[in-house]
N, C-alpha and C positions, 0 to 999 in steps of 0.2 A: 403559864407565865408567872409562876410564883417564885422564881429564882431572883436573886439580886445580881445585877449586871453592872460592872464598872467599866467606863470608857476612860482609858488613861491616855492623856495627850489629846484634849478635845479641841483640835484645830478645825479646819474646814471639813475634812473627811470625817473626823470624829463627831462633829456636830451634825453632819448629814445623817450619820448612823443613828445618833440620839433622837433626832426629830422623826426619822423613819420608824424607829421602834415605838415611839409614842403614838404616831398615827396608826400603827399596826395593833395597838391595844395594850402596850406595856404601861404599867402605872409609873408615873414619875417617882413615887415613893420607893420603887424597887430599883431605881437607877442612880448610880453614883458617877461622879466625874472628877477627874483630876486635871489641873491646869498649872502652868508656871506662874501666872499672874493673878493676884487676888481680884483685880478689876474684872478679868475675864471670868473668874469663878462667879462673881456677883451677877454678871450678864446672864450666864447660863442658869443660875438659880431663878432669876427674875423671868427669863424667857420660857423656861420649861418646867420649873418647879422641882428640879432635881437637886440633890445634895452634893456640894463640892467637898471632897475629902483629900487627905494626903495619899501618896502612893502606898505607904505602909498600911493605912486604914483600909484602903481598897483591897489590899491583899488579905487582910484579916476578915473582912466582912462580905466580900463578893463571892458568889458561886462561880461566876464567869468573869474573866478579865479580858477586855479587848485592848490590845496594845497598839495604839494608833499614833505612835511617835515616829520621828524621822529615823531612818536606819542608823545613822551615826549616834543616836541617843539611846539605842536599844541596850547596849552593854551596861551603861550606867543605870538605866531603869531596872534591869534584871538584878543588878547588885542590890538595889533598894528593896526589891520584892522578895528575893531569895530567903532571907531569914524569917519571913512572915507567911510564906505561901506553902500550904500543904498540898500533898499529891492528889487530893480529892477535888481540886479546883480545875476548871477548864480554862486554858489560856489560848486566846485567839490572837494571832499576830497579823496586823495589816501593814507591816513595814516591808517595803520593796526590797527584794534581794536577800532577806534574812532567812536561812533554812531553819526548819524546825529543830534540827540537831543542835544548832547554836543556842537555842532557847532551852532545850531539854537538858543540856550539859550544865546549865547555870541554875537549874531549879531542882526541887526535890525529886529523887528517883521515882519514875513512873508517872510524872505529871503529864496529863494529856495536853497536847499542843496541836492546834489546827492553824494552818497557814492560809491566808486569804490575800489575793491581789485584786483590790477593787480599782476601777478607773474613775476619773473625775466626773463623768455624768451621774454618779451617785448623788451629786449636788442637786440634780433635777429629777431624781427618782428614775433615771434611765441608765443606771450603771450596769456593768457586767463584773461580777466578782467571781474569781476563779479560786476554788477551794481544794486544799489537799490536807490529808490526815498525816500527823506525825506518827512516831513509833508506837505511842501508847493511846492514841485517839481511836475511839470506836465509831461505828456508824452512827450511833446516837449523838456523839459529840459533833460529828460533821453535820448531821441534820439540824442540830441546835444552831450552828454557825449559818446554815442556809436560812433558817427562820429569821435570824437577825438581819443578814445582808439582803434577804429577799424583800425587805421593806423598802429598799432603795434601788430596785432593779432586778435583774436576773442573776442566777448563780449557775455555776458549772463545776462539777467535780472532775479533777484530773489527778493522776499520780504526781507526786512532788517532782519527779524527774522531768515533767513537762512544764513546770512553772516558769522557767526562763523563756521558753517559747511563747507561753501565754502572756507573759509580761511584754514581750516584743510585739505581739499581735494586738492584745487587748489593753494592757496597762498603758502602753505608749500610743495605742491606736488613735485616740481622739486627736492627738497632735498632728498625725499625718493628714487627717481630714481638714483640720484648720489650715495646714500648709497648702493643701490643694485648693481650698476655698480662697485663700489669699492670692494664690497664683491666678486662678480663674477670674477673680475680681479685677486684678491688674490687667488681664487680657481683655476683659469687658471695657475697661477704660480706654485701652489702646484701640479698641474697635469703635469707640465714639460714645459709649454710654457714661452717664454720670456715675460716680462711685456708689452712691446710695442705691441707685437702681440696679447696678451690676451686682452689688451685694445681695439685695433682696431676691433677685432672680436666681442666683447661685444657691443661696440658703434654702429657698423653697424647693428647688430642684433636688437638693441633697435630702431634704426631709421626705419628699415624695418618693424618691428612689429607695430610701431606707425602709419606708413603710411597705413598698412593693416587695422588696427583698424579704422582709420579715413575714408578710401576710400572704403572698401569692403562692409560696411553695415552689416557685420556679427556680431553675438554675440561673445564676447571673448571666451566663452566656445567652440563654433564651431571651431574657429581658433585654439584654443589649441588642440582640438581633432584631427584636421587635421595633427598635428605634432606628435601626440601620437599614435604610432602603437602598436598592442598587443605584450606584453612581450618585448618591445623595451627599448631603452636607456631613452627616455623621461619619460615614465611612471614610471621607476625606480626612476628617480629624483623627479617626482611629489610625489610619495609615501613618500620619505624622507622629502620633504617640509611639507606634511600633518602630518607626524609623529612628526615633530619638532614644530608643531603649528604655522607655518608661517602665515596662514590665520588669526588665532585668534590674533596673535601679531600685524598684520596690523590694524585690527579693533580696538584693544586697543590703538594703537599709534594714530590713527585718533581721537578717543574719547578724548585722552589726549590733543591733539592739539586744538580741539574744546573747551574743558574746559578752557584751558589757554587763548584762545581768549576771552572767556566770562569774565575771571578775568581781563584781560587788559581793556576790554570795561567798566567794573565797577569801574576802577580806582585802582585796586589792582595789581599794577605793581611790 
């Protein structure tokens, strides 16, 4: 951890990465940040002891640059970085839908680029970050990205051709669970429970189920069958879910998310 790393665009995700790196042992003296507002820069300096710099300074001084800006801001940022960035620097993009080729074309020839799609649970160190190498990135570059993003959850390497599918499944995934919890909470209220109690029951059921899925090693079908006794309450509920096409609706929803990710990647925003 002797390299200098710059986080460009230190919003919620950028700050989560920053704090995760410091907890993992990175020295604040080796970390640079860029922000749009001077007040935000002061907050980060006070909170973490890191140095706020301009985008141009980050390009000149950092060995690794993490681009954590919104997708629509990526082109402008690359225009700022291009004149100052040499091909021996590693560029990690955390912008949804931006292919590595878009970045490579705007930087010095041969610049290694790694694409990462984190999801919002990185804010609580339970994220999943899907990582793909660009044309010039080596295994060492990808391992370096894993080291950084591993501080805020798990990482998974995939070919870049699978990034749109991973975005649909993992990047957008938390929203599906929030939607489900919202619907189940409303159902609990309809069944006569106070909202707070319905919420607590559903959230704890979700946490418990997630831990069992992660730690038991069992297929989800087996775990579901363990709850589903013959002629019981659970099988009655499952029948209604199947009758209403919930499984098919989920598949269609993820296909729509994948297709939208492809549109964004092609510039059809």
